[in-house]
Backbone bond lengths (Angstrom), bond angles and torsions (degrees), N, CA, C in turn:
res aa  C-N    CA-C-N  psi(-1)  N-CA   C-N-CA  omega(-1)  CA-C   N-CA-C  phi
1 X - - - 1.400 - - 1.578 107.83 -
2 X 1.255 118.27 144.41 1.473 127.58 -172.63 1.498 102.99 -77.78
3 X 1.408 114.89 165.16 1.491 118.64 174.80 1.494 109.31 -62.69
4 X 1.273 119.24 -40.08 1.436 123.26 -178.26 1.501 110.98 -60.49
5 X 1.480 112.58 -45.46 1.457 113.59 179.93 1.473 112.48 -67.88
6 X 1.301 119.23 -32.62 1.422 122.57 178.90 1.459 111.81 -64.87
7 X 1.366 113.97 -45.24 1.468 122.21 179.16 1.549 110.36 -61.21
8 X 1.311 118.23 -39.28 1.458 121.56 -179.05 1.487 110.73 -70.48
9 X 1.330 116.41 -36.77 1.539 121.75 175.91 1.478 110.02 -62.92
10 X 1.410 116.76 -44.99 1.462 117.39 -177.34 1.546 110.02 -66.24
11 X 1.454 113.61 -35.09 1.453 117.05 -176.46 1.504 108.64 -64.74
12 X 1.426 114.22 -41.05 1.420 118.89 -179.00 1.526 110.38 -65.08
13 X 1.297 117.48 -38.60 1.505 121.69 -179.49 1.557 108.21 -65.86
14 X 1.224 119.75 -44.11 1.456 122.58 -176.02 1.565 108.79 -71.19
15 X 1.345 114.05 -39.12 1.517 117.75 174.45 1.504 110.84 -60.23
16 X 1.300 116.09 -45.23 1.492 120.57 179.36 1.487 110.71 -58.59
17 X 1.353 116.21 -46.62 1.439 120.57 -178.81 1.530 108.17 -62.42
18 X 1.299 115.90 -44.05 1.466 120.80 -177.64 1.534 110.40 -58.66
19 X 1.376 113.91 -43.53 1.429 120.61 -179.65 1.526 111.06 -65.02
20 X 1.302 118.84 -38.48 1.416 121.76 178.11 1.491 108.48 -69.08
21 X 1.237 119.47 -36.64 1.526 120.95 -179.55 1.534 106.76 -70.27
22 X 1.316 120.45 -40.97 1.500 121.51 176.22 1.466 108.14 -61.40
23 X 1.319 121.24 -46.49 1.401 122.21 176.60 1.430 116.95 -55.01
24 X 1.407 115.33 -45.53 1.428 118.60 174.15 1.404 117.39 -59.60
25 X 1.431 116.02 -35.81 1.455 120.16 176.55 1.503 117.81 -71.01
26 X 1.349 114.57 -30.65 1.428 120.96 -178.17 1.527 116.52 -100.68
27 X 1.297 112.92 -7.79 1.513 115.11 -173.68 1.494 113.14 -67.21
28 X 1.374 119.17 -25.97 1.418 120.21 -178.07 1.552 111.76 -97.39
29 X 1.310 120.35 21.46 1.435 122.51 177.15 1.536 112.10 -80.70
30 X 1.295 114.25 55.45 1.409 120.20 172.27 1.470 114.62 -79.87
31 X 1.327 122.63 120.43 1.498 121.30 -175.82 1.504 113.56 -52.43
32 X 1.298 115.34 136.67 1.477 121.81 -175.96 1.542 113.69 -96.83
33 X 1.377 110.68 -8.20 1.562 114.45 -175.54 1.512 110.87 -91.17
34 X 1.328 119.79 -12.47 1.497 119.54 -179.20 1.503 110.19 -159.43
35 X 1.310 118.63 157.06 1.460 125.62 175.82 1.537 106.72 -97.45
36 X 1.304 119.99 102.20 1.429 126.96 176.13 1.542 111.96 -83.48
37 X 1.271 117.18 112.81 1.537 125.37 -174.71 1.455 110.06 -106.24
38 X 1.337 125.05 129.27 1.445 124.49 170.16 1.563 107.42 -90.78
39 X 1.349 108.44 134.86 1.507 116.51 -179.74 1.478 112.92 -157.56
40 X 1.352 116.25 161.27 1.402 124.96 178.49 1.517 109.88 -82.18
41 X 1.331 117.25 137.25 1.514 118.50 -175.31 1.486 111.57 -79.06
42 X 1.344 123.38 -9.37 1.473 118.91 -175.53 1.569 103.86 -156.81
43 X 1.286 116.26 73.79 1.446 122.24 177.24 1.466 116.23 -145.04
44 X 1.379 114.07 56.75 1.463 117.88 177.13 1.550 110.56 -65.23
45 X 1.303 118.63 146.95 1.507 126.22 14.47 1.608 111.52 -88.46
46 X 1.310 113.60 5.11 1.460 114.55 -178.37 1.535 120.15 -70.70
47 X 1.405 111.63 -57.56 1.454 119.13 -178.69 1.495 107.79 -156.98
48 X 1.274 112.84 156.44 1.555 122.46 164.22 1.473 110.96 -156.57
49 X 1.326 115.16 173.88 1.508 120.47 -177.54 1.488 112.40 -64.94
50 X 1.362 119.66 -24.19 1.392 122.32 179.92 1.604 113.70 -82.51
51 X 1.317 116.12 -2.05 1.399 121.91 -177.75 1.543 117.67 70.33
52 X 1.424 112.60 30.64 1.429 118.88 -170.73 1.543 114.82 -96.23
53 X 1.356 117.50 -0.86 1.397 122.77 -174.93 1.517 111.94 -92.19
54 X 1.394 117.99 161.55 1.341 115.68 -176.26 1.560 113.06 -72.69
55 X 1.372 114.46 -24.55 1.542 111.71 171.96 1.461 115.33 -72.24
56 X 1.334 118.67 -26.17 1.502 120.83 168.21 1.456 111.00 -58.35
57 X 1.368 117.46 -47.15 1.490 120.84 -179.00 1.513 111.10 -65.98
58 X 1.333 118.15 -41.96 1.442 119.36 179.66 1.574 110.28 -66.95
59 X 1.304 117.87 -33.14 1.486 122.40 174.24 1.483 109.72 -55.13
60 X 1.400 113.91 -46.31 1.500 118.38 -179.14 1.503 112.47 -65.37
61 X 1.300 116.90 -34.94 1.482 119.20 177.68 1.532 107.78 -66.34
62 X 1.320 117.33 -42.93 1.489 120.46 176.65 1.505 112.12 -60.19
63 X 1.368 116.54 -45.61 1.441 118.01 178.31 1.475 114.50 -60.65
64 X 1.334 118.56 -37.23 1.479 123.51 -178.80 1.496 108.62 -67.13
65 X 1.334 112.06 -42.86 1.537 116.27 178.86 1.460 112.56 -62.06
66 X 1.348 117.55 -43.29 1.468 123.59 -177.17 1.548 112.09 -78.73
67 X 1.378 117.65 -10.09 1.395 118.64 -176.58 1.498 112.35 75.32
68 X 1.272 118.77 29.72 1.492 120.11 -177.81 1.508 110.71 -130.85
69 X 1.323 116.24 138.21 1.447 118.69 171.65 1.537 111.30 -64.15
70 X 1.270 119.22 147.46 1.489 122.47 -179.89 1.483 109.48 -93.49
71 X 1.331 114.49 133.36 1.456 120.62 167.83 1.501 109.02 -126.18
72 X 1.273 119.86 122.71 1.433 126.51 -172.43 1.559 107.41 -95.28
73 X 1.251 113.68 126.69 1.561 122.54 171.64 1.456 110.02 -101.78
74 X 1.357 118.17 107.17 1.420 122.65 -174.40 1.532 110.15 -91.35
75 X 1.356 112.09 137.55 1.396 122.70 174.13 1.536 108.89 -158.43
76 X 1.311 119.85 137.48 1.463 120.88 -173.68 1.543 110.07 -62.64
77 X 1.407 115.06 138.41 1.415 118.28 -178.99 1.546 107.20 -83.91
78 X 1.366 110.16 82.17 1.482 121.03 173.08 1.436 108.93 -125.75
79 X 1.241 121.09 175.42 1.453 127.60 -179.19 1.601 108.69 -49.28
80 X 1.301 115.42 128.84 1.454 119.92 -172.25 1.526 117.75 89.88
81 X 1.287 116.23 6.05 1.496 121.56 -179.38 1.561 111.65 -60.09
82 X 1.310 116.36 -51.40 1.448 116.66 -178.23 1.579 113.94 -69.15
83 X 1.376 109.97 -37.45 1.513 113.88 -179.58 1.594 111.91 -62.96
84 X 1.392 111.18 -33.27 1.527 116.18 -170.96 1.508 107.48 -94.15
85 X 1.302 122.52 0.17 1.425 123.01 -177.66 1.505 109.74 -124.86
86 X 1.270 119.95 -82.78 1.467 125.13 176.54 1.515 113.72 -58.73
87 X 1.363 116.36 -43.33 1.404 123.39 -178.03 1.508 113.17 -61.32
88 X 1.385 119.19 -36.51 1.454 126.88 178.48 1.492 113.06 -90.73
89 X 1.323 115.83 11.95 1.555 119.24 -178.60 1.548 111.87 57.02
90 X 1.288 118.44 26.24 1.468 115.91 171.35 1.511 112.13 -75.68
91 X 1.292 116.94 -23.22 1.484 121.07 174.88 1.521 106.31 -149.59
92 X 1.343 114.05 178.14 1.475 119.22 -170.07 1.424 116.30 -129.97
93 X 1.332 117.29 -2.89 1.523 120.63 -179.93 1.499 106.27 -148.20
94 X 1.398 113.98 131.40 1.449 123.42 175.51 1.465 107.76 -108.31
95 X 1.427 118.75 128.99 1.456 124.25 -174.18 1.545 104.38 -87.28
96 X 1.365 117.80 149.92 1.418 123.10 166.83 1.495 114.53 58.97
97 X 1.300 119.16 58.85 1.427 122.07 174.69 1.508 112.34 -105.05
98 X 1.270 115.49 157.02 1.566 121.51 179.90 1.510 112.09 -114.93
99 X 1.319 116.23 -49.15 1.442 119.37 -176.93 1.565 110.17 -125.36
100 X 1.340 115.75 148.54 1.438 117.96 172.20 1.538 116.00 -86.39
101 X 1.296 114.78 164.60 1.492 120.98 175.35 1.501 105.13 -134.97
102 X 1.334 117.94 -163.35 1.451 124.86 -169.16 1.474 110.39 -68.99
103 X 1.367 121.19 -20.07 1.371 122.29 -175.59 1.591 115.28 -119.19
104 X 1.336 110.79 8.09 1.531 114.34 -177.99 1.512 107.81 -139.37
105 X 1.353 110.88 142.11 1.514 120.88 171.05 1.516 107.89 -116.22
106 X 1.364 114.64 150.63 1.454 121.21 177.54 1.526 113.63 -86.62
107 X 1.320 115.68 140.56 1.407 121.56 168.10 1.585 109.56 -80.79
108 X 1.245 119.51 179.10 1.458 122.64 170.80 1.548 109.24 -62.08
109 X 1.409 120.91 147.99 1.394 118.52 178.56 1.471 119.22 -66.13
110 X 1.310 119.38 147.84 1.485 117.20 173.86 1.536 111.62 -116.34
111 X 1.291 121.66 -2.24 1.438 122.46 163.47 1.486 110.02 -161.18
112 X 1.352 114.86 165.44 1.448 122.82 -175.27 1.546 102.86 -131.87
113 X 1.321 111.20 120.77 1.518 118.89 -176.56 1.485 113.12 -138.20
114 X 1.394 117.73 -177.55 1.539 114.59 -170.73 1.560 103.95 -156.06
115 X 1.311 109.72 167.15 1.415 116.87 164.11 1.554 108.70 -75.49
116 X 1.339 115.43 151.87 1.418 121.34 -172.03 1.538 109.26 -127.76
117 X 1.296 116.43 158.77 1.508 125.53 162.71 1.415 106.91 -101.81
118 X 1.356 116.47 127.00 1.481 120.76 -175.84 1.553 105.59 -120.38
119 X 1.334 114.08 138.68 1.496 120.69 -176.64 1.522 109.54 -141.13
120 X 1.302 122.12 161.87 1.469 124.95 178.70 1.490 111.08 -72.71
121 X 1.313 119.98 144.77 1.363 125.76 177.04 1.566 115.86 -60.92
122 X 1.364 111.56 -27.73 1.439 116.92 -175.35 1.586 109.91 -91.55
123 X 1.322 117.70 6.38 1.448 121.16 178.19 1.570 113.03 -117.63
124 X 1.334 114.43 150.61 1.476 114.30 178.41 1.528 110.60 -60.45
125 X 1.301 113.26 145.09 1.500 118.17 172.49 1.472 112.99 -56.59
126 X 1.350 123.74 131.17 1.346 123.64 175.92 1.476 115.76 -66.28
127 X 1.292 125.08 157.39 1.455 127.09 177.57 1.577 110.31 -56.67
128 X 1.255 121.10 142.86 1.454 124.87 176.83 1.497 111.46 -73.55
129 X 1.380 116.48 -35.30 1.404 125.14 174.04 1.534 115.50 -76.53
130 X 1.366 112.61 115.78 1.534 111.66 -177.94 1.516 110.90 -70.81
131 X 1.316 121.12 -13.12 1.442 122.06 174.87 1.464 116.42 -81.80
132 X 1.313 115.63 -6.23 1.438 118.97 176.11 1.572 115.81 -59.52
133 X 1.225 123.64 130.06 1.528 121.51 -174.69 1.453 110.89 -63.08
134 X 1.366 120.57 -21.97 1.502 122.87 178.36 1.468 108.39 -63.20
135 X 1.294 123.15 -22.47 1.489 123.28 -175.19 1.491 109.28 -67.53
136 X 1.381 119.04 -24.07 1.494 122.47 -179.58 1.523 111.06 -66.27
137 X 1.258 120.03 -14.65 1.440 120.88 178.61 1.531 113.07 -91.88
138 X 1.255 118.56 -2.13 1.435 126.52 -177.53 1.538 113.50 -98.99
139 X 1.331 111.62 153.50 1.454 120.16 173.87 1.534 110.67 -111.44
140 X 1.355 116.68 119.52 1.467 122.67 -176.42 1.513 115.15 -98.32
141 X 1.296 116.07 152.48 1.440 119.31 168.44 1.538 105.81 -128.03
142 X 1.298 114.35 145.40 1.472 121.36 -178.15 1.581 107.35 -157.62
143 X 1.343 108.93 147.74 1.511 115.55 176.06 1.574 108.31 -81.66
144 X 1.258 118.20 134.16 1.401 120.86 -171.35 1.520 109.61 -66.65
145 X 1.358 110.83 142.48 1.532 122.29 176.56 1.564 112.36 67.53
146 X 1.277 114.80 20.43 1.492 115.49 175.27 1.604 105.76 -102.40
147 X 1.295 114.64 162.18 1.500 120.24 -175.00 1.518 116.00 -48.38
148 X 1.375 121.92 -42.85 1.434 120.03 -177.66 1.496 113.01 -62.66
149 X 1.298 124.04 -20.14 1.395 122.06 174.88 1.524 112.98 -59.35
150 X 1.358 115.02 -29.52 1.523 123.01 174.08 1.501 110.17 -57.12
151 X 1.373 112.58 -49.13 1.522 117.10 -177.48 1.506 111.08 -64.15
152 X 1.307 119.50 -38.84 1.458 121.32 -178.97 1.499 109.54 -73.13
153 X 1.260 118.80 -30.15 1.496 123.33 -179.45 1.502 110.68 -72.18
154 X 1.370 115.97 -42.20 1.498 121.85 177.03 1.455 110.91 -66.09
155 X 1.323 122.05 -27.71 1.445 121.74 -175.65 1.539 108.25 -98.74
156 X 1.258 120.39 3.85 1.463 124.07 178.68 1.479 112.94 63.93
157 X 1.403 115.48 39.45 1.428 120.70 176.75 1.473 117.73 -106.59
158 X 1.348 121.68 12.23 1.377 122.39 -173.53 1.536 112.11 -68.36
159 X 1.356 112.12 -21.79 1.541 115.77 179.05 1.501 108.54 -76.45
160 X 1.366 117.60 -11.07 1.430 124.09 -177.40 1.607 109.28 -103.36
161 X 1.297 113.55 15.47 1.505 117.94 -169.49 1.504 114.53 -124.84
162 X 1.360 112.66 136.26 1.481 121.45 173.58 1.512 105.83 -95.67
163 X 1.298 117.49 128.07 1.508 121.80 -179.10 1.508 109.40 -98.82
164 X 1.397 115.37 140.64 1.471 121.10 175.76 1.413 107.43 -120.73
165 X 1.330 116.61 145.90 1.425 123.34 -172.35 1.481 114.17 -64.41
166 X 1.358 119.14 142.24 1.402 123.52 178.19 1.510 113.85 -89.73
167 X 1.378 116.29 -47.71 1.446 117.63 -178.43 1.572 108.99 -99.40
168 X 1.357 112.98 116.48 1.486 115.27 -179.75 1.494 107.25 -143.00
169 X 1.292 118.80 168.55 1.449 124.79 166.30 1.487 110.34 -71.17
170 X 1.422 119.22 104.41 1.487 119.90 -170.18 1.547 108.44 -73.08
171 X 1.324 122.28 -4.88 1.437 122.15 175.16 1.490 115.02 -75.56
172 X 1.352 112.66 -19.12 1.437 115.89 -177.18 1.561 112.82 -132.85
173 X 1.343 118.86 -10.57 1.398 121.55 -178.39 1.593 112.07 -131.20
174 X 1.282 116.07 144.16 1.557 119.41 173.72 1.489 106.22 -146.63
175 X 1.345 112.89 86.03 1.516 120.55 -175.48 1.466 114.11 -60.65
176 X 1.367 120.74 -35.27 1.384 124.88 179.64 1.495 108.25 -68.62
177 X 1.293 122.61 -43.78 1.470 122.29 177.80 1.486 110.22 -65.82
178 X 1.350 116.65 -35.97 1.468 119.46 178.36 1.587 112.91 -61.62
179 X 1.308 109.64 -43.36 1.492 116.01 176.24 1.502 111.98 -56.16
180 X 1.332 116.37 -43.12 1.499 117.19 -177.22 1.584 109.64 -73.65
181 X 1.283 116.45 -30.29 1.471 115.62 172.71 1.546 113.38 -66.89
182 X 1.397 112.39 -38.01 1.482 118.32 175.83 1.459 111.36 -61.76
183 X 1.416 119.52 -39.56 1.383 128.22 175.56 1.578 111.00 -56.67
184 X 1.305 112.01 -55.69 1.540 117.23 -178.70 1.482 110.60 -62.20
185 X 1.338 120.01 -26.09 1.526 124.00 177.92 1.465 113.25 -80.75
186 X 1.395 118.32 -11.36 1.406 122.40 178.72 1.584 113.90 86.59
187 X 1.329 117.95 17.25 1.385 122.72 178.41 1.517 111.13 -82.27
188 X 1.359 120.64 -25.52 1.450 128.60 173.28 1.530 103.54 -134.25
189 X 1.441 110.94 163.17 1.423 117.52 -176.43 1.569 113.52 -103.12
190 X 1.329 114.46 -29.71 1.478 121.22 -175.96 1.558 105.16 -142.15
191 X 1.356 113.00 130.25 1.469 122.33 170.47 1.437 110.60 -104.83
192 X 1.370 118.77 127.45 1.511 120.86 169.42 1.454 110.09 -106.65
193 X 1.369 114.23 115.63 1.554 115.31 -163.38 1.586 100.96 -151.58
194 X 1.302 111.97 163.18 1.390 126.27 175.90 1.563 110.84 -63.03
195 X 1.367 114.24 126.76 1.473 116.73 -170.65 1.508 118.56 -58.59
196 X 1.290 119.83 -42.29 1.484 117.80 174.52 1.483 117.33 -58.24
197 X 1.300 116.84 -32.23 1.480 118.93 176.86 1.505 107.09 -72.74
198 X 1.275 118.02 -48.83 1.447 121.78 -176.05 1.591 110.56 -61.34
199 X 1.344 111.27 -44.47 1.582 111.72 179.93 1.537 111.11 -65.36
200 X 1.325 120.35 -38.08 1.389 122.00 178.30 1.547 110.87 -61.38
201 X 1.258 117.27 -53.86 1.508 121.74 -179.90 1.575 110.32 -55.71
202 X 1.270 118.21 -45.86 1.454 122.54 177.92 1.514 112.20 -64.39
203 X 1.304 115.92 -47.89 1.505 122.33 -176.31 1.585 112.69 -70.35
204 X 1.367 112.31 -52.04 1.383 116.84 -173.90 1.517 115.60 -87.32
205 X 1.273 116.82 -34.39 1.456 118.71 179.43 1.551 111.29 -93.17
206 X 1.289 115.83 1.41 1.512 120.01 174.39 1.454 113.53 58.15
207 X 1.306 119.20 40.21 1.442 124.12 179.56 1.529 109.90 -77.68
208 X 1.348 120.18 139.65 1.495 121.55 -175.14 1.485 110.94 -83.07
209 X 1.325 118.37 66.33 1.429 125.48 -170.93 1.598 109.18 -132.02
210 X 1.258 113.06 151.42 1.526 119.42 176.76 1.577 106.05 -122.42
211 X 1.322 116.35 148.20 1.448 123.18 -176.74 1.534 111.32 -125.71
212 X 1.280 115.89 144.75 1.479 121.53 -176.23 1.540 104.69 -134.52
213 X 1.340 117.52 137.17 1.481 123.29 176.88 1.521 110.08 -57.72
214 X 1.337 117.41 138.21 1.419 124.05 173.12 1.597 106.87 -92.86
215 X 1.288 114.87 115.44 1.463 121.65 -175.55 1.545 108.86 -75.34
216 X 1.323 115.24 139.38 1.467 120.83 176.71 1.539 106.17 -72.04
217 X 1.345 114.43 133.48 1.406 120.41 178.55 1.524 111.40 -104.57
218 X 1.390 121.90 146.09 1.372 124.48 179.27 1.539 113.21 -55.90
219 X 1.374 119.14 125.13 1.417 124.10 178.58 1.552 111.92 87.25
220 X 1.372 118.45 -14.61 1.453 121.77 -177.28 1.518 110.01 -93.06
221 X 1.243 116.75 173.61 1.458 123.05 178.50 1.511 109.28 -63.34
222 X 1.305 118.40 145.54 1.506 120.40 176.71 1.488 111.64 -68.18
223 X 1.316 115.62 144.32 1.504 118.39 178.52 1.524 111.88 -109.27
224 X 1.374 120.80 -21.46 1.406 121.22 -172.19 1.536 104.75 -115.75
225 X 1.352 115.73 148.65 1.453 124.60 -173.79 1.510 111.17 -142.63
226 X 1.432 114.30 138.28 1.435 116.11 169.04 1.522 106.93 -92.44
227 X 1.380 113.35 127.53 1.544 116.65 -173.16 1.583 107.63 -96.47
228 X 1.269 112.02 136.97 1.500 119.85 -177.99 1.565 105.11 -125.19
229 X 1.334 109.76 -178.17 1.578 120.55 165.75 1.502 107.60 -108.84
230 X 1.339 110.63 158.87 1.471 116.15 -175.53 1.590 108.34 -115.59
231 X 1.338 113.24 142.24 1.429 123.49 175.25 1.608 106.64 -134.13
232 X 1.237 111.72 166.50 1.543 118.28 178.42 1.556 107.41 -69.42
233 X 1.296 114.05 141.44 1.522 123.03 -173.40 1.639 110.51 -57.34
234 X 1.316 116.27 -29.30 1.480 117.66 -171.19 1.556 110.78 -100.49
235 X 1.313 118.53 28.32 1.500 124.79 175.99 1.437 113.89 -127.35
236 X 1.339 117.53 67.75 1.541 119.64 -178.92 1.503 113.45 -67.28
237 X 1.341 117.02 -33.81 1.459 118.07 178.19 1.539 113.88 -65.44
238 X 1.349 112.71 -39.54 1.497 117.55 174.06 1.523 111.75 -63.40
239 X 1.312 113.07 -45.73 1.507 116.71 179.05 1.520 112.73 -56.81
240 X 1.360 113.41 -39.07 1.476 117.46 -179.85 1.602 112.05 -68.02
241 X 1.357 112.40 -31.08 1.540 114.83 177.32 1.484 109.31 -74.02
242 X 1.282 120.82 -39.51 1.414 122.08 177.51 1.547 111.68 -68.60
243 X 1.240 119.94 -39.10 1.395 119.97 173.35 1.498 114.97 -62.93
244 X 1.323 117.82 -35.86 1.454 119.92 176.40 1.556 112.78 -68.47
245 X 1.358 114.67 -32.42 1.514 118.71 175.39 1.455 108.13 -72.04
246 X 1.301 121.30 -37.78 1.526 119.69 179.30 1.528 107.95 -64.93
247 X 1.343 121.11 -38.67 1.416 121.96 -177.12 1.469 110.86 -70.92
248 X 1.339 120.94 -40.63 1.415 123.43 -176.63 1.512 113.03 -72.83
249 X 1.351 117.70 -22.68 1.455 114.58 -175.37 1.613 108.79 -123.73
250 X 1.330 116.28 27.37 1.390 118.16 -176.76 1.492 114.75 -61.10
251 X 1.338 114.72 -34.93 1.475 119.13 -178.48 1.569 110.22 -63.15
252 X 1.363 111.20 -42.45 1.489 111.29 176.91 1.549 117.28 -73.61
253 X 1.263 116.10 -29.82 1.455 119.99 171.06 1.531 107.76 -61.38
254 X 1.303 120.46 -52.25 1.469 124.10 -178.98 1.538 106.52 -55.60
255 X 1.332 123.44 -41.92 1.408 120.79 -176.71 1.431 112.58 -66.48
256 X 1.382 117.40 -35.86 1.514 118.68 174.70 1.517 111.29 -63.39
257 X 1.342 118.32 -42.97 1.469 121.41 172.24 1.439 117.82 -51.87
258 X 1.416 112.82 -44.55 1.531 114.42 178.95 1.455 111.90 -72.54
259 X 1.366 120.24 -28.52 1.425 120.61 176.75 1.507 110.39 -62.82
260 X 1.272 123.94 -26.99 1.362 130.71 178.93 1.541 112.70 -92.56
261 X 1.284 118.25 -2.04 1.514 120.98 177.60 1.456 110.52 79.38
262 X 1.353 125.63 17.03 1.373 124.76 -178.38 1.524 108.31 -67.97
263 X 1.430 118.82 128.38 1.477 118.73 176.57 1.499 110.49 -73.64
264 X 1.249 120.26 128.01 1.495 128.26 -176.80 1.484 103.99 -112.62
265 X 1.352 116.19 129.02 1.437 121.03 -179.79 1.579 112.23 -85.22
266 X 1.213 119.58 143.52 1.500 123.21 171.15 1.539 110.76 -89.87
267 X 1.275 115.08 -176.18 1.541 119.13 -176.74 1.491 110.25 -62.73
268 X 1.335 123.15 -22.89 1.424 127.49 -174.46 1.567 109.21 -91.31
269 X 1.287 117.91 -1.82 1.444 121.91 -174.90 1.511 118.17 78.56
270 X 1.353 115.94 16.57 1.390 123.59 -178.74 1.592 109.61 -98.66
271 X 1.209 123.35 151.85 1.463 122.29 174.26 1.485 108.78 -69.30
272 X 1.326 113.81 122.84 1.449 120.79 -172.59 1.536 107.08 -87.73
273 X 1.427 109.55 143.05 1.497 116.75 175.59 1.490 113.61 -105.20
274 X 1.361 115.79 0.93 1.436 116.99 -179.34 1.518 108.09 -127.30
275 X 1.322 122.88 154.35 1.440 131.15 -176.48 1.473 104.64 -66.70
276 X 1.410 117.80 129.06 1.469 118.88 -179.05 1.567 109.73 -63.53
């Protein structure tokens, strides 16, 4: 290597170390005068601009515990949501996350939920095993590109399935809610849907439907998830504060989830009917 090349390499190394040091110094600059929460403006039962979602209510619990007034930064939960909110430091906490990425780290989970099979109260419960031949007589509904599609594909039931759009303008469309209305109207026989949406529609909209947890099958897509909050990866002290607030107010958080009909899984993977 030439002297010039060596000098450039050393400069790059020093510059990188300086950047890492600067990041370490500025990473914990979370505002102390308010709790800035990232949320979708039109995504019930999770959140909306009127503060009617369960994540809005849980954010208020977190703010009370941290001693901070809550300010919600609304941005549609589409591709680029984290990058354009948490990543740009427009807010400091993302509600309802499942997996981390390059700009987000997960807190401890605050609930455990699942995809569910939903069917009408006046109909026999469908078989739990998707390989059961009786499934061929049923009409299914599922949101495109969600994990239950894998169960239907493995059982050869896609030709018995009505697909609902995954990516929509949530201000004017709610495909999962429409699926459940179609189920109640008898247009399909079984809806495979994310549990918090199903529970909310059944509980709040008083639909005559029953839901059952979809078990995760070996080699298939996962059906149950532990839900966390998201913070920036370089803010360990902030993450510890949020984790402490979750721990201290877990009972109240759970009560909010139950108010919205969110199915909560117990240790055996069944939908719990009692507060943990």
